[in-house]
C-alpha positions as CSV (number, residue, x, y, z in Angstrom):
1,X,12.3,6.9,23.4
2,X,13.8,3.8,21.2
3,X,10.2,2.4,21.4
4,X,8.6,5.4,19.7
5,X,11.5,6.0,17.1
6,X,10.8,2.5,15.9
7,X,7.9,3.9,14.1
8,X,9.8,5.8,11.5
9,X,10.2,3.6,8.4
10,X,12.4,4.5,5.4
11,X,10.6,3.1,2.4
12,X,13.5,2.5,-0.4
13,X,11.8,0.2,-2.8
14,X,12.9,0.0,-6.4
15,X,10.5,-0.1,-9.3
16,X,10.0,-3.7,-8.7
17,X,7.0,-2.7,-6.5
18,X,5.6,-0.8,-9.4
19,X,6.1,-3.8,-11.8
20,X,4.2,-5.9,-9.1
21,X,1.2,-3.6,-9.6
22,X,1.7,-3.7,-13.2
23,X,1.4,-7.5,-13.2
24,X,-2.1,-7.2,-11.5
25,X,-3.4,-4.6,-13.8
26,X,-2.4,-6.6,-16.7
27,X,-4.7,-9.5,-15.2
28,X,-7.4,-6.7,-15.3
29,X,-7.1,-5.7,-18.9
30,X,-6.9,-8.9,-21.5
31,X,-7.5,-7.9,-24.9
32,X,-10.6,-9.8,-24.9
33,X,-12.5,-10.5,-21.6
34,X,-12.1,-14.5,-20.9
35,X,-14.4,-16.3,-18.6
36,X,-13.1,-16.5,-14.8
37,X,-11.5,-19.9,-15.1
38,X,-9.5,-18.9,-18.4
39,X,-8.3,-15.8,-16.6
40,X,-6.9,-17.7,-13.7
41,X,-5.8,-20.5,-15.8
42,X,-2.1,-19.4,-15.9
43,X,-2.1,-19.0,-12.0
44,X,-3.5,-22.6,-11.7
45,X,-1.2,-24.0,-14.1
46,X,1.8,-22.7,-12.1
47,X,0.2,-24.7,-9.0
48,X,-0.2,-27.8,-11.0
49,X,3.3,-27.7,-12.4
50,X,5.0,-27.0,-9.0
51,X,2.7,-29.2,-6.7
52,X,5.3,-32.0,-6.8
53,X,8.4,-30.1,-6.5
54,X,10.3,-29.5,-3.3
55,X,10.3,-25.8,-3.6
56,X,7.2,-23.8,-2.7
57,X,5.4,-22.2,-5.2
58,X,6.1,-18.8,-3.8
59,X,9.7,-19.2,-3.2
60,X,12.0,-17.1,-5.4
61,X,15.5,-18.0,-6.9
62,X,16.9,-16.3,-3.8
63,X,15.3,-18.5,-1.3
64,X,12.8,-15.8,-0.3
65,X,9.1,-16.9,0.3
66,X,6.6,-14.4,-0.5
67,X,3.8,-14.6,1.8
68,X,2.4,-11.2,0.9
69,X,-0.3,-10.6,-1.9
70,X,-1.2,-7.1,-3.1
71,X,-4.0,-6.7,-5.3
72,X,-5.2,-3.6,-6.9
73,X,-9.2,-3.5,-6.9
74,X,-9.5,-0.3,-9.4
75,X,-7.5,2.4,-11.4
76,X,-10.1,5.0,-10.2
77,X,-9.0,7.8,-7.8
78,X,-10.4,10.8,-6.2
79,X,-7.3,12.8,-6.0
80,X,-4.6,14.0,-8.7
81,X,-1.3,13.4,-6.9
82,X,1.0,15.3,-9.0
83,X,3.9,12.4,-8.8
84,X,1.5,9.9,-9.7
85,X,-1.4,11.0,-12.0
86,X,-2.0,13.7,-14.8
87,X,-4.5,16.4,-13.8
88,X,-6.8,15.4,-16.3
89,X,-6.8,11.7,-15.0
90,X,-6.1,8.5,-17.2
91,X,-8.0,6.4,-19.4
92,X,-9.9,4.0,-17.4
93,X,-10.2,0.2,-18.1
94,X,-13.9,-0.7,-18.9
95,X,-15.6,-2.0,-15.8
96,X,-16.4,-5.4,-17.6
97,X,-12.7,-6.2,-17.7
98,X,-11.9,-5.7,-14.1
99,X,-11.5,-8.6,-12.0
100,X,-15.1,-9.2,-10.3
101,X,-15.4,-10.1,-6.5
102,X,-15.8,-13.8,-7.4
103,X,-12.6,-13.8,-9.3
104,X,-10.7,-11.9,-6.5
105,X,-12.1,-14.8,-4.0
106,X,-10.6,-17.4,-6.2
107,X,-7.2,-15.4,-6.2
108,X,-7.6,-15.1,-2.3
109,X,-7.9,-18.9,-2.1
110,X,-5.2,-20.0,-4.4
111,X,-2.6,-17.8,-2.9
112,X,-3.7,-18.3,0.9
113,X,-3.5,-22.1,0.3
114,X,0.3,-21.7,-1.2
115,X,1.3,-19.9,2.0
116,X,0.4,-16.3,1.6
117,X,-0.8,-15.0,5.1
118,X,-0.9,-11.1,4.3
119,X,-3.4,-9.5,1.9
120,X,-3.3,-5.8,1.0
121,X,-6.1,-4.0,-1.0
122,X,-5.0,-1.2,-3.2
123,X,-5.8,0.8,-6.2
124,X,-6.3,3.6,-7.4
125,X,-8.5,4.3,-4.4
126,X,-9.9,0.9,-3.1
127,X,-12.6,2.8,-1.2
128,X,-14.2,3.8,-4.4
129,X,-15.0,0.1,-5.0
130,X,-18.5,-0.3,-4.0
131,X,-18.0,-4.1,-3.0
132,X,-14.9,-3.5,-1.0
133,X,-16.6,-4.6,2.4
134,X,-17.7,-7.7,0.8
135,X,-14.3,-8.5,-0.6
136,X,-12.6,-7.9,3.0
137,X,-15.5,-10.2,4.4
138,X,-14.3,-12.8,1.9
139,X,-10.6,-12.4,2.8
140,X,-11.4,-12.7,6.4
141,X,-13.1,-16.0,5.9
142,X,-9.5,-17.4,5.1
143,X,-8.3,-16.9,8.5
144,X,-8.9,-20.6,9.4
145,X,-6.5,-21.4,6.5
146,X,-3.6,-19.4,7.6
147,X,-4.6,-15.7,6.7
148,X,-3.1,-13.3,9.4
149,X,-3.6,-9.6,8.2
150,X,-6.0,-7.9,5.7
151,X,-4.5,-4.4,5.1
152,X,-5.5,-1.8,2.7
153,X,-3.5,1.4,1.2
154,X,-5.7,4.4,0.8
155,X,-5.6,8.2,0.5
156,X,-7.9,8.5,3.5
157,X,-10.5,11.0,2.1
158,X,-13.6,8.8,2.5
159,X,-11.9,6.3,5.2
160,X,-13.5,7.9,8.1
161,X,-17.0,7.1,7.6
162,X,-16.2,3.4,6.4
163,X,-14.1,2.5,9.3
164,X,-16.8,0.8,11.5
165,X,-18.1,-1.5,8.7
166,X,-14.5,-2.4,7.3
167,X,-13.5,-3.3,11.0
168,X,-16.5,-5.5,11.4
169,X,-15.7,-7.1,7.9
170,X,-12.1,-8.0,9.2
171,X,-9.7,-5.2,8.3
172,X,-6.7,-5.0,10.3
173,X,-4.6,-2.2,9.1
174,X,-4.4,0.8,6.8
175,X,-1.6,2.5,5.0
176,X,-2.7,6.3,4.5
177,X,-1.1,8.4,1.9
178,X,-0.3,11.8,3.3
179,X,2.6,13.8,1.9
180,X,2.2,17.1,3.9
181,X,0.5,18.6,7.1
182,X,0.1,22.0,5.5
183,X,-3.3,22.3,4.0
184,X,-1.9,24.6,1.1
185,X,0.7,22.2,-0.1
186,X,-1.8,19.1,0.2
187,X,-3.8,20.9,-2.4
188,X,-0.8,21.8,-4.5
189,X,0.3,18.1,-4.4
190,X,-3.2,16.4,-4.7
191,X,-4.8,19.2,-6.8
192,X,-7.7,18.6,-4.3
193,X,-8.8,19.9,-1.0
194,X,-9.3,17.5,1.8
195,X,-6.2,17.3,4.2
196,X,-8.5,17.6,7.4
197,X,-10.6,14.9,6.0
198,X,-7.5,12.6,6.1
199,X,-6.2,13.2,9.5
200,X,-9.8,12.6,10.8
201,X,-9.7,9.4,9.1
202,X,-6.5,8.5,10.5
203,X,-7.7,9.3,14.2
204,X,-10.9,7.4,13.7
205,X,-8.9,4.3,12.4
206,X,-6.6,4.5,15.5
207,X,-9.9,4.7,17.6
208,X,-11.2,1.6,16.3
209,X,-8.0,-0.3,16.8
210,X,-6.7,-0.4,13.2
211,X,-3.0,-0.2,12.9
212,X,-2.1,2.8,11.2
213,X,1.0,3.7,8.8
214,X,1.1,7.0,7.3
215,X,3.1,6.9,3.9
216,X,4.7,10.2,2.9
217,X,6.3,10.7,-0.6
218,X,9.2,13.3,0.3
219,X,10.3,15.4,-2.7
220,X,13.0,18.1,-2.1
221,X,11.9,21.6,-2.2
222,X,8.2,20.8,-2.0
223,X,7.6,18.9,1.1
224,X,10.9,18.0,2.7
225,X,10.4,20.6,5.4
226,X,7.4,18.4,6.6
227,X,9.9,15.5,7.5
228,X,10.1,16.8,11.3
229,X,6.3,17.4,11.7
230,X,5.8,13.8,10.5
231,X,8.4,12.3,12.8
232,X,6.7,14.3,15.8
233,X,3.6,12.6,14.8
234,X,5.2,9.2,15.0
235,X,6.6,10.0,18.6
236,X,3.2,11.5,19.7
237,X,0.8,9.0,18.3
238,X,0.5,5.1,18.2
239,X,1.2,4.8,14.4
240,X,4.2,4.4,12.1
241,X,5.3,7.0,9.5
242,X,7.1,5.9,6.3
243,X,9.0,8.2,4.2
244,X,8.8,7.0,0.4
245,X,11.4,7.7,-2.3
246,X,10.0,9.9,-5.1
247,X,10.1,7.5,-7.6
248,X,9.8,7.9,-11.5
249,X,6.5,7.4,-13.3
250,X,5.4,8.2,-16.7
251,X,4.6,12.2,-16.9
252,X,5.7,12.9,-13.2
253,X,8.5,15.1,-13.9
254,X,10.9,13.3,-12.0
255,X,14.0,14.7,-11.6
256,X,16.9,13.3,-9.4
257,X,17.6,16.7,-7.7
258,X,14.2,16.3,-6.0
259,X,15.2,13.0,-4.5
260,X,15.9,13.0,-0.6
261,X,18.1,10.1,0.2
262,X,17.5,7.8,2.9
263,X,20.5,8.8,4.9
264,X,19.6,12.6,4.7
265,X,16.4,11.7,6.3
266,X,18.0,9.8,9.2
267,X,20.5,12.5,9.7
268,X,17.8,15.0,9.9
269,X,15.6,13.3,12.3
270,X,18.7,12.2,14.4
271,X,19.5,16.0,15.1
272,X,16.3,16.2,17.1
273,X,16.1,12.7,18.3
274,X,19.6,11.4,19.0
275,X,18.5,8.2,20.2
276,X,17.2,7.1,16.6
277,X,18.8,3.8,15.7
278,X,18.3,1.0,13.0
279,X,15.8,-1.9,14.1
280,X,17.9,-4.4,12.5
281,X,16.4,-7.4,13.8
282,X,13.1,-6.6,11.8
283,X,15.0,-6.5,8.5
284,X,13.4,-9.7,6.8
285,X,14.9,-11.2,3.3
286,X,12.0,-9.8,1.5
287,X,11.5,-6.4,3.5
288,X,10.2,-3.4,1.7
289,X,11.3,-0.7,4.2
290,X,14.2,0.1,6.8
291,X,13.0,0.5,10.4
């Protein structure tokens, strides 16, 4: 039982995660579009300034080495989750101001050269980017240079039919956003239908040997009664379920009373699974979740 219950993760990140995505989006949206070499000049300058330093480029002031690159490929999404995006959507950055595949390749090369061994592709919904498979292949070419994992965060709606080509390209793992196991609540939360497609995508990914994590944002009074269903999913299937804090974003009507704390989730799950315990040896200095 202990081994299966290790698959519960409680994601308690602060807004630092949000800020990290905003940094990448800032790279996407300069006031005027510079050439690729100019757009990456700041990153290359940091490299040049620190190459003779004893401290690694990606070491922060707390002594934590950051080996994980997370890059947003698009702002577009085919869902309108209530906690994430207004129903009418958001004003999109013009296509010509987004990072091109060649620019993304340069970013991959720079960061892997400085010690990054995990790359995660996010959005928006990264599967809406037509050159996604080529981008995955580009990352996969860096395995001889130390890259160990290529991951993607997705809502899973169109994942199922693209799994084979992504696996062939080199994709190792996916985080699938799924906040409920009830079709009615899924449509309420996302303002779209499609829960069955997401569940099918999860199974297809597992069948192709992809490591799967299911991310569920828990909101009191809306989907907190799904917690045990997700817990059972983690016990019954070879995947991890991560319960994520409901975090404030502009316009998502965040309210502290809707937050379900980490300890409360642990207590709920522990009532059904008394052997639930922390896997403390998996706590890294820069870990983003508690197992």
